[in-house]
Steps between C-alpha positions, in 0.01 A plus 500: 500500500759287328430372154645215302753580232510274191850404380483254214188349661689403821251583770406239754122507563490161664300472821649640818308506833290812520600738779857377526575596139326839505597564863160645573227362722230629268550263204378145494580404141842505337517767236756666273457839339623609157520851352264394219294205380733426208790416734279297733341306214841412349613350831182299543524370143853390570393304808230324295750427220755361748233271648404373158863427412563335837207267444612431145845399623332240728263380227200628690199709406464851636147592610424869488197680636451810286318826542339750261436872518751782443741399776666192336519633142864607527587164659350318202668735258838423656434126493415527131824692444697226682334238280583689177847630586636258760341170399284463812273201432158450655470143378493363854257764632146430613297812572181566698341838486338649806162603360263588219185706465169320485342495248785572259579364157865404442540722194355809675778758526410550868540132586804383696536220241554769234728702733731212582538394136554859387768574761671163548380170356493603134869598520662204682535124447265381773291193411139621453386189692691625803313832506209510745265799535156481668228469237272802501242329274392225739149525634263348749604187692806458277669792680539307825658203324725732298628659824564161663676381186726807504608416856565132398716606207718722726552211737570253217764741364676483838374827644602858427873562511465875457192722526511853350240740644372853460278668755173681463399807699257285698801287606389219266756254365363322198138592535482402866301800613445620858330227701694216338589221738855381544394142416328599173579309179429579131146624480260760353496837680300820465729793427523796740375831368850660534648214295241562226569876513870433454426276203254746344748682276597177321132421442410859399267544793404317823174375351705272270708345776385145594372460850648159561825313450670164554804527726752280669431505875716632784596147597600424139722809486651432839595147397762643260860435608599858409285814465600836355247783504550805276385847604549803281393863538344724766153358434611184677675672793212491747416131446871406505532663841195322635625166365856529627438676830139416588343211685400188308139543395260350248410859416851541354555157352865574404584515873480119501838514327653601835473133589687374197855385562650608170328818376651825375326822393683677216405868505589829335541815706142614425346177631725510805435868577255435786719246684604634839874480426444722195220736607615562856856350522568683827266255670721214384857626501616740772844543329356660184703749302277804495514691171285802411230302315463239775490771764217682314307177463538420870395843622187503277414154637561612858264797458227264378567260790483769760239726335745793537631762266874501421590783733311337789711179505710439817794282595255263667305458175817397318613263777163339548471411131831333423676814371744566785788449254402827335554690822861388537623761258229774514252650741137436426450877461763518228353195325158652514608834361692340212202281403255788529715715265549213256125443474415871487748553212319245284186718483472732203223664303746539211573152358693656211707715737419845641639793297714758674519294816776345704475132404753372755230319696250453226445165327528653147737756341395855442674512163413484221181681595305339215579131468426248233309217665402149390231313698512133407169324559490115466125504427298793362380609845791436739619861452185662641427221754845506654624857453211698363554785752869527417426478126253784528748705711785454244279623216370796703853601601604534139713193436514328164318181596480193276294188584600165352255213524717190477225253413164520326310355800264339253442171691351700788205616290200272538318360197182680620682834488657423158161394362347828611761699309479276190126545483538878540753497215264304280216737569717792387657324199339164410816323381598141447788541743270607784267208435795260496611626843143465634475146366836408642410618847164328499650174380783499752515199729656466842882533487501590127760755394368827365562529124724784397222739400335464845830556676551812292157630600565431868838673473335802334249516786788526751668765281191714488465480875867594544459811286195598702704488821811676367291772338323554831843579648572737212760286322542545125415185299840517336654422841309174540683192367358151453795259489306171460804302620503167307536275807143583600330448166427123525120534536528292816583546867829315446747746354816451305839559659649843480684540170759737345215651298319602818810663646581677176159665492570636853852611398373683197241697694749597774753608236240714324389685816827514696311524834615660826251280686355155440213360704432126483288240678689328780184323621581139421195349666275501195354154461634407155846653488463779241633762739813298567572445127443870430741596776756249373462661155583841649797368695638337189450821301674703770794257496529543124485876531783526750762731365253731323584848634132602547445198727747641752233760581207251512341388824271198518210486744299181565134522597255256650135521584296265282554207735729612782675817619862554603547464873562834675866439571560419130349819355749757371252742350147551635269723296204633703160553350221737601137387501451669159800311361370169636177567313684579177689178526175311558342656193804417286470134607129514408602565146601134478141384487570151376700438820261668740205270554549126518866515406622163373813475714370611832732299721382435857403860562137557397532875490546684171847623423419865576381402848814288564735776382321771690502307823866410463591866436301610805658227709849618399410848616357364824823308571706812445274694732511229769885519485478873580484656153244763383148370418420465128196361323702242305853421376666318216834336579809440280835325533797607294674235295873556448599342166840665466 
């Protein structure tokens, strides 16, 4: 899959006919793929800025349709930068936002009115009279007139010159949920359950998410002269594939965009990962250059397609499934043997390396026999959820294991749980502080920030649970580190940007331990981005530590498991678990009681985290077994990150 490269912002994302541009019959919407959302956002912001300036030069207004949510934040940030540093003026801009929750007060931090002013309008020179956002306070019969008036104002402004969109996992654009008609205009809509689940973290629980919203209709969106849709991250990959490659359907409202004559999807590699030309490029391009990684990916896919193990694949299987190019240089038997050995060599019961053993074909070094290990855990339970079996094995095999919890995880503790602990504390020691916490929790209103003393209590609850889990694995308390990275400590879902202070905390810990192994969360599908920021902090720390002699002997392993697992062809170390070890991992997860029942940030998976992790680990073992490997109860998978 080719991706766009940004050179001084010069990337053309203007519309090109789908199919002819991508040279694949599968895609029906023009799209361009960037390595990351920052690059894509910068290019989209430049297109918007160029349009504004073009209209200004002609003495005309520029009518922008704007979106909310996490996807456009970097676009708005770049527009603000252009305004402050390059003199970009918004004096000729008229804006219309896609939607707003109903009911919703304008000054509520969860309102889109608040969002747009916080991220854009408060920082540019747009005329406040030119800002239009659906009113979430209208009621009764006034709602219908408000929606009709919104449509009239768009038409009176001359129509939308540019419409910026995100996409929900239901395929909604704006809040046009499944079932929306292509002729629909601005109206009230009932939100899909998945949409409300996705919004739940921002509202501190799904019960606080409004059930209705006002949204521009499909016809309103389609009337825009130019449409750009942003898609970031693997969470959006499935719906992006359905939208770009599927049939037009009201059940996936974004597919209506296939009929627009000037629409581009701007994606990062995660969001594009399920597109045919990325996931199975051999079905698109017969002249592929086959490297080792692509070959491994294709053979694993072929086994799943045919239901065969690796060593059972034949020439006919390769030829019948678009992989004849592989056979031009190697016999199928040779390909099969190489892939079988590659996969078999990833399996080890010694994640810290096996002493006194030939490590030529092992994923980890035999020496030093006893390694210093740091397990970085974004939240205070990701360590046991994602790699609890490996964690336990490392301790049992005599390595010096340290666990570093990068954030306090305090916002994930419910008020009910915190109140329970505060009341217990008061019963033991009737203090003014305990009563203050109790009063603060009871007086808390929807969307209120927790005061500092409540956040401290919630953080201490997570700390106590972490100690319970690490002690269960036999780890000394002195080897448990709570970093409380500053970016997280806002008291709200919205976090600060990663800072030098965050990175320095990571650097200091690594310097003090001088590890031979580092484990870190490479699962970037968490719903509010903490895993990504924590991984960025590690990468920045590793960059700063380059040149330190002890880092020459440090290997970094990335784990997943809380939300997704590595695909089989990606795994470079697979640690099998026996039934007893699976049970030990489960009991360690149970130590995190505040996250066990009715967890606040459940996502769209209703199972508890221990159930998700256990099933993923068992599924990894099943996949290995189906490919012809030995049968294990469960497996945890890791990918090595080369930072040198």
